[in-house]
N, C-alpha and C positions, 0 to 999 in steps of 0.2 A: 487411652483413645476410645471415644465412643464410636465404635465401628458401625453400629446401626445408623447413627446420624450421618456418617460419611456416605454410606450406600444410599440412604434416602435422599440426600442432597444430590448425589451424582445422577440418580435416576430421575429426580424431579427436574434438574437443569436440562438434561437431554430431552425430556418430554416437552419442556418449554420451548426448546429449539425447534421441535417438530411443529408446535403450535404457531411459532412465529412465521414459519413458511406459509401456512394457510392464512394467517392474519395479514401478512404482507401482501398476499395475492388479492385479498378482499378489500383492503384499505389503501393499497399502493404505498404504504409506509415501508421504508427500508427495514429488513429484518435485523440488520446490524443495530439500528437505532432501538428497535424493540428489545433486543437482548441487553443492550447497555442500560436502558431504563429499568428493565427487570432487575439487573444487578444492583442498581442504585436503591431500588425498593427493598431488596433482601439484604443489602450490605449494612455496614456500620452507620451510614448516614440515614438509613431507613429503619426497617424493622429488626435489623441485626440478627438474621436467622441462620447465617452460614456458620458451620462449625469452625473452630479455630484452626483445624488441620488444613483448611483451604489456603490459608496464608502461606503455608509451607509448600503447597503444590503449585502456587501461582507462577513462580518463575519457570518451573519445568514446563507447564502447559503453554505459557506465553512463548518460550523459546521454540517449542515443538511446532506450534501453529504458525509462527512467523517464518520459521525455516521452510515449512511446507509451502507457504505463499511465495517465498523467494525462489524455491525450486521451480514452481509453476511459471513464475515470471521469466526465469531463465529459459524455460522450455519454449517461450514465444520467440526467442531470438535465434531461430535457425538461420544459417547463412543463406540457404536457398530462399527462405521467405524474405530476408532483407534484400537480397538481389532482386527479387521479383517486385518488391515495393519501391525499390529505387532510391535515389538520393533525395527525392522530394520529401518523403516521409522522415528520413533521417534529419534533414535540414530543419523542417518545420517543427518536429518534436523537440529537437535540441534548443531551438530559439525560444519556443514557448516555455520550456522548463527553466532556462537560464534567466529570461526576462521576468518570469513569475518570481523567482527567488530574489532577484535584484530589486524588483518593485516592493516586495514585502519587507525585505531587510532595510532598505533605505527609507521607505515610507514610515515604518514603525519607529525607527530611530528618530526621525523628524518629529514624530508625535510624542516623543519622550520615553519610549520603551528602552529598557536596558539592551546593550549590544548582545548579551547572551540570549535573552528572550527573542529578540528580533532575528538573530542568526538561526536559532532552532525552528522558529515558526516559518522562516524562509525555506528551510529544507522540507518541512512538513507540507507546506503549501504547494509543492511541486507534484504531489501524488494525486492520482485520479481514481476513478472507479470504472475499469473497463467493462465490468458486467452490466452496469447501468446503460452505458452507450450501446453495447451489443443488444440489450433487451429492446431498446427503442428502435434500433435498426430492424430487428426481427419483427417487431410489432407492426411497423409501418411498411415493411417490405421494400425499404429504400434500396435503390441500386443506382450506380453511376460513379463518375470520377471522384466527386466529393466524398461519397460514402466509402469508397475504397481507401482514400487518403485517411479518413477518420478512423476506419478500422485498423489501418496500419499504425497510426499514431498511438491509439489506446493500447495496442499490443506491446509497444516498447516504451511508452511514456513513463510507466512506473519504474522501468529499469533505469532510465536516465535519472528519475527522481531519487532512487535508492543510491545511485552513485553520488549525486549532489548532496544528499542528506548525510551520507557517510563522510564525505569530505568536510562538510560544515560541522559535523559532530566532532571530528578530530580537531578542527580549529577551535571549537568551543572548549574542548578538554585542555588544549594547550594554553588558551587564554586564561582559564581558571587555575591552571597549574603554575602561574606566576610569570608568564612572559611568552614571547614569540620565538625564542631561540630554538625550542624543540619542536616547532610546528612541522617542519619538513621531515624530521626524524620520525615523529609520531605518525604523520600521514603515510610515510613510506612503510613503516612497520605494520600499521593497521591494514592499509590497502594491500600491501604486498603479502601480508600474512593471510588475508581473506582470499586473495587470488590463489596463493599457494595451496590453501586448504581446499578450495573449490576444485583445483586441478588434481590434487591428491585423492579426493573422493570421486571426482567426475571421470577421470581417465580409466581407472579400473572398473568403475561402475558402468561406463559406456560399453566396455568389452564383456563383462561378466553377467550383467543383468539380462534376464530373458533367455539365458542359455540352459539353466537347469531344467526349466520347463519351456520348450521352444515357443516363441511368440512374445507376448508382452511380459514385463517383469511382474513378479508376484508381490503380494502385500508384504511378505517378510523382507524381500529385497528392498522395497520402497522405504519401509520403516527403518531398516538397518542403515540405509544411506542417509536418511534424514537425521537419525540420532547420532551417527558418527560425525556428520558435518557440524551439527549444533554443538556436540561435546567438544570437538577439537577447537572450534571457534571460541567457545566460552573458556576453555582451559588456557588458550593462548591470548585471551582478552582481545579478540578482534571481532569485527562485525559478522554475526551469524547471518544477517540479512544478505550481505554482499557475498559471503562464502556460499550460501545456498544458491544464490543467483548464478554465480560462476560455475558451480557444480551442475546446475540445470542446463546452462548454456553448453557446457562441455559434453554432457551426455546426449543432448538432442542433436548435436552436430557430429559426434563421433560414433554413435550407436547406429550402425547401418543394418543390423539384423532385426530391428523391430521399429515400428512406426509411431507407437504411442508410449514413449518412455515413462510418462507420468500418469498413466491411466489409473493405476492403483492409488497414487497419492490423491488424485481427485476424488476417489471413492471414500478414502478414510479421513480426508481433511476436515470435513464439516463438524464432526463431533468435537474435535480439538478447538475449532473456531468458536463453537458454542460456549465451551468452558472459558475460552480466552476472553470473549466479549462480555460475558456475564461477570466474570471476575474483574474485568476492566471497569465496569460500572460500579461494582462493589467497592473498588479501591478509590473511587472518586469521593473527595471530601466536598460536599455541597457548599460548605462555607467559602470555598475558594472561588465560587461563581461570582460573588460580589466584587471580585478583583478584575473582572473582565473589562468593563468600562470601555474607554476609547480604543484600547488595544484590540479587543475583539471586533469592534465595528470597523476599525482601520484595517484589520487583517482581511475581513470580507471584501471591502472595497478595493484594497490593493491587489488581492488575488484576482478579482474580476478584471481590473485594469491590466495586470500582467498577462493574463490569458488573452484578452482582446488585442492588446498591442503586439504580443508575441505571435499570435495567429496571423495578424495582418502582415507584420514584417517577415515572418517565416515564409508565407505564401508569396510575398513580393520577391524575396531572394531566390526562392525555388522556382519561380516562373509559372505558378499555377494560374488558372482562369481568374479574371478580375473579380467575379462575384464570390469566389471562395474566400477572398481576403476578409470580407465583412463578417462572415458567419462561422469560420472555423474555430476561432477562439471561444465563441459562444457555446459551441458544441462540446467543449472540454471542461465544463464546470463541475460535473459530478465528482464527488470525493467520498471515500468510504474507508474500508478496512485497513488499507496500507497506511493511510495518514494516521489512523488511530494507533497502529502498530509502531510507527515512527515516534509518535508522541509518548507512548509507553516506554520505549527504549530510551528516549531523551530524558524523561522524568526519572527513570531509574538511575541515570548517570548524574542528574542534577536535581536531587530531591528538594532543594530549597525553593525552586520555582515549579516543582512538579505539579502541584494542585492547580496553579494558575494555567500552566501549559495544557494539562488535560482538560480543564474546564473550557478553555478557549477552543481547543481542537474538537471536543465532543459537541459543544454548542454550535460551532460553525459547520461541522460535518453534517449535522442534522439538516441545517439550512441548505447546504450545497447538494445533499443527497435527495432532498425533496424537490428543490427548485431546478437542480441541474438537468435531470432527464427532460423536464418541460422545455428548457432552453435548447437542448439537443434536438427535440422534436421541432421546435420553431425554426432552427437553423436548417434542418433537412427539408422542411416545407419551403423555406425561402429560396433555396437553391433548386427547388423543383424536382427532387429525387425520391420523394415518397411515392408509394404505389398509386395514390390518387392523383398526385401532381404530374407523374411522369407518363400518364396515359392520356 
């Protein structure tokens, strides 16, 4: 093992992560996009600068980073917060997610894509980027009923998306396994196992974390919970995304002795995400991009249609203000890290279509992450809730 190369690579990648923050602020380009492009440049499809040892580390770093993301998403699902946001947000978010998945799956199959590819892209298409939406709202100082609904939806949208994606992944596994006879059994085992692991980690974690040193949980506790959850999920071959989300949901609702159960995870998450996205870019085979074609273009159009129709119908059924129906779907276009995480999990399970799946997801995520925040800004202005418009 060339230990010096390993340390040089680790240090270099972390410093690149620091530079992407500054470059992202100056250029408005998403830092996730910049990290992935850097990974492509230094990976086998580019200059091939990464030591061979990184291939062995990739699975560990990916599982750690994604389990942290899932914990944080589960932390947004406090029952008190859900009660405060009310049925409007639950109805609209569920309708948007389901219609987006249906539009992508049905539309791509009509365009000639395989059932497996259409199914997996349908699950990936449900993910959003809450950080992008929150940044636009903060930047514009937007306030009002539309803004409150939007904030509530982006807080739980990826949770719905993870559930839908996990279900579709189970169906995809069953289909490729030779038939539909085992779908219910596989779904029950994987989803039930993920829920069981989430509760097994979450219930003791909700009671024990933050007690050794009164107040917020320490880094050791946070990392211990993440590693235990990921390890059990991988060992039992169930979704570590869903397991982490259930654990996060359990801790945030049962831990009454501290208010910020995931404060330390937020502190330590980014270095793992830097490695995760750089290695994701390095794993991309550029030759697979030529296979995007109509499937990639169709995915973009169908996701937009699913969001717009889902937002309109969701607002209609939830009884929101008429002007909200036209603009809510438009404000839910940003898509970033969770979608890429889903794509990487799916490509790991189905390597035969992995390159095409990753190429489509990365290419379209760049588009949605650049254009999406602009569309969110347009929607907020159209409903008159930005700082300039509301005065």
